[in-house]
VOVEX-745131 format. One record per residue (C-alpha): residue in three letters; y, z, x. Coordinates in steps of 0.25 Angstrom, whole numbers, plus 5000, padded with zeros to 4 digits. Each point is the difference from the previous one (the first is absolute). Example, Ala and Ser with C-alpha at 12.3 -4.5 7.8 and 13.67 -1.06 7.14 Angstrom:
BEGIN
ala498250315049;ser501449985006;
This chain:
BEGIN
met495158905839;ser501450055003;pro500850054988;thr501049914994;arg501450045003;tyr501249974990;leu501550015004;ser500850094992;pro501049954990;ala501250065008;leu499549935013;leu499949874992;gly501450014995;val500550025014;leu499349885006;gly500649924988;leu501450035004;val499749965014;val499549874996;val501249974990;ser501050045011;ala499449915010;ala500149884990;pro501349915004;ala501250014991;ala500349894991;glu501149905006;pro501350014992;ser500349874992;leu501149915006;gly501050054989;asp499850145005;ala500049975014;val501449924998;lys500650114992;thr499650115010;thr500549915012;asp501349974993;ser500250134992;lys501450015006;tyr500549884993;leu499550044986;asp501450074998;ala500849885006;pro501349984992;glu500349874993;thr501049915006;gly501049904994;met500050064986;val501550014998;asp500649864997;glu501349984992;ser500249865005;pro500449904989;lys498849924996;ile499449914989;val498550014999;val499449924988;gly498949914996;gly498650004995;gly500450044986;glu499449974986;asp499649864998;gly500949934990;leu501350085004;pro500949915009;pro500650075012;leu501550044999;asp501049965011;glu500450125009;glu501250025008;met500550115010;ser501150035009;phe500350085012;gly501449995008;pro500249865003;leu498649954996;arg499649964987;val498649954997;thr499449934987;leu498649974996;thr499849894991;tyr498849914996;val499749854999;glu498849944992;val499049935009;glu498849914998;pro498750075003;glu499249945013;glu499249884996;ala498649985004;pro499849895010;glu499749864994;val498649965003;pro499849855004;ala499149934990;asp499049955011;ala499850155003;leu499550034986;pro498650014996;ala499549874994;glu499850064986;ala501550055000;gly500549864997;ala499049964991;met500349974985;pro499650114990;ala498549984995;glu499949934987;thr499550084988;glu499549884992;ala499749865005;gly501449945002;glu500750134995;met500950085009;pro500250154997;ala501250034991;glu501350055006;glu500350154997;pro501250014991;pro501350045007;val500450145000;glu501350014993;asp501250065008;ile500250154999;pro501450034993;glu501050055010;glu500250134993;ala498650035001;met499949995015;leu500250125010;pro501250005009;glu499249955012;glu499449884992;thr500749874999;gly498949924993;leu498549994997;gly499350065012;glu501350005009;arg500550125007;val501450035007;tyr500050035015;arg501250065006;ala500550015014;pro500950115005;val501349965007;val500950105008;thr501449965003;val500850095010;tyr501550004999;phe500950065011;asp501550034997;asp500650005014;pro501150115001;asn500549925012;pro499949854997;pro500349905010;ala501549955000;lys500249874993;pro500649885008;ala501550025001;glu500849924990;ala501149915004;gln501050095007;glu501450024993;pro501149955009;ala500850105007;ala501450034994;gly500849935012;asp499249884998;ala500349984985;pro500949875001;glu499049935009;ala498950034990;glu500849954988;ala500349885008;ala498649975003;ala499650024986;ala501049914995;thr499549895009;asp498650024995;ile500549984986;asp500849875003;gln498849955008;asn499050024988;glu501049934990;asp500149885010;gln498549995000;asn499949994985;ala500249854996;pro501049974988;gly499350034987;glu498950095006;asp500050154997;ala500050115010;ala498650065003;glu499650104990;pro499750145003;glu498650055002;ser499150014987;ala499550134995;glu498649975004;ala500449985014;gln500850135001;glu498850074994;ala499149945011;ala501050045011;glu500050144994;ala498550014999;gln499949985015;glu500750135003;pro499150104993;ala500650134994;gly499450135000;pro498650045005;arg499249895007;ile498549984999;val499350045013;ala498649984995;thr499149944989;leu498550035000;gln499049954990;gly498650064999;asn498849944992;ser499550034987;gly498750065005;gly499449944987;ser500850094992;ala501249994990;asp500550145005;pro499750005015;pro500250135008;val501250005009;ser500850115007;val501449995005;gln500750115008;ile501350035007;ala499850105012;glu500550025014;leu498949955010;asp500849955012;pro501150095005;ser500549905009;asn500849934990;pro501150054990;tyr499349974987;pro498750044993;glu498849904998;val499449944988;val498450015000;val499449894991;ser498550014997;phe499249904991;phe498550014996;thr499249885002;gly498950044990;gly498550015003;ala499050125001;his500750115009;cys500949905006;cys501149985004;ser501550025002;val500949915007;thr501350085005;ser501349965006;val501350075004;ile501449944999;thr500850065011;ser501449985007;asn500349985014;ala500750105009;asp501449984994;gly499649964986;ser500549865000;glu498749934999;trp498750034992;lys498649965002;thr498650024994;val498950065008;asp498649994997;val499250135000;gly498749944997;glu498849994990;phe499350134997;asp498950054991;gly500450064987;gly501249994991;pro501549985003;met500550095011;val501250095001;ala500650075012;val499950155002;asp500750105009;leu498950065007;val500850095009;gly501150044991;asp501149955009;gly500549904990;his499449885006;phe498949934992;glu498749945006;phe498849934994;glu498750094998;thr498849914999;arg498550005005;asp499549915011;asn499449894993;ala499149965012;phe499050124996;leu499849954986;tyr498649934999;ala499850015015;phe498850094999;ala499750024985;cys500549954986;tyr501450024996;ala499850124992;cys499250065011;ser501049985011;glu501150105005;ala501249955008;pro501050085008;leu501550014997;gln500949895005;val501550025001;leu500949885001;ala501550015002;leu501249915001;glu500750015013;asp501149915005;gly499749904989;lys498549995004;met498850074994;lys499250085010;asp498750084999;val500550155003;ser498750074996;glu499850065014;asp501450065000;ala499950155001;arg501050034989;phe498949954990;lys499050105003;gly500250084988;ala499849874992;his498749975007;ala499550154997;ala500349984985;trp499249875000;leu498850065007;lys500150114989;thr499849904989;met498949935008;ile499150125002;val500050054986;gly499049904995;val499049975012;pro498949914996;glu498550035002;lys499549865000;glu500549875007;val500850095009;asn500449905011;gly501249954992;phe500550144999;leu499750045014;ala500849885006;gly501350034993;tyr499750155003;val499949985015;ala501349915000;gln500850114992;lys499550115009;ile500549915012;arg501450004994;leu499950155000;gly499650015015;glu498650044996;gly499249875002;lys498950065009;gln499750114990;ala499849904989;trp499249905009;asp499050115003;leu499950034985;met499849854997;leu498849995010;lys499350114993;tyr500249954985;tyr500149855000;asp499049924992;arg499049935009;asn499349924988;thr501249904997;asp500449885008;trp501349984993;gly501149955010;leu499050015012;glu499949855003;leu501149975010;cys500449855002;asp500449955014;gln501149914994;asp501050024989;leu499549984986;asp500349874993;asp500849984987;thr498850034992;gly499750135007;glu498849955007;cys499750015015;pro500149865007;gly499350065012;glu498950105004;thr499850134993;thr499550135007;lys499550124992;val500550145005;thr500050144996;phe501050064991;pro500750085011;glu500149885009;ala500649924988;leu501050114997;glu500450025014;arg500349855001;met500850004987;leu500850125004;asn500449945013;glu500449874994;asn500950074990;gly500750095010;tyr499250134997;lys499650075013;ile499050114998;gly500550095012;gly499750155001;
């Protein structure tokens, strides 16, 4: 029998080190991988932080406190914010034949031949006991904001020329003509008839009203209540379009609803400032918008996120969206997100995006991340990272329809299930994002 041999403790320790070192290193988390890849953006400076433009930003205050009218002026522009009371939206009336059979039945009898007694009426609440927003029992006041823009043209168009005064050399002829006119008027009045009376005061006032004096109204916009007595609204005077001589007025109303929405418009003049028009910016996720000077050149733009990425591959809170920059140029709204002068704004946007990278339901983040990196010219790098970390166990957004969705969001044709990279590539292409190098 051969003797049993034991390995020495020192030799066992060495072998143990060999085994440990041979084990594969743990993969970094998605958050760690992103921060390592984009470490240079962690110190990106903020943009659009300096803003001294005149603005009114109000709404969403305490219930029971009615909002106050506001006003601001800048040069020849004056803007007022007032409110009107509106009726809440009524529920659609249901036809009687669409109701369940029991809906129109008489109340059940409590005793044979007896009907249940009616509840005693509730007495009116004294007016002094009501909150400012209440007009009666169970009634609430809903208000809609109204924005009016006045323009005091420093070079108003010339009024129609009045009757020219006769020249000095023509005075005798003019006096003779006037005398002839008087004689003819007297002849036309029959005996006993009075001469035509001068215009009444009301007629003179009406004639004067046709010639407005002072600033003229160039726009009036009304939002909705959003189900509130104090709806959020923002109004701003800022230089958006350098092609005309006057600044613009930005008006943004809140429509109400969960994380939705703002409806924004810009009131702008033409090239010589003689005419004004209202340009629709669009409806975007979030509260009322104001324009910001992203580059620091005195010209303002709209900084928002591309709403196409919300809900595309994950829930709203799980979705990230790239920066979208909109600018007013020659009286038209344009998407200028790809303009090289906004690279600093895209870097600052990415910085906020990579601070809190999720570890679950990551596809919603990765879609916006890849798109934002495309804006910075680093799409291929982000695409490779996405291929490594995307969630293969979810099918959110992976069913593609061969036709446009109907009004209810359903596919009227055939659906095809694809992988997340395939669906993302198609979405990026449809929205103008090219992966590149």
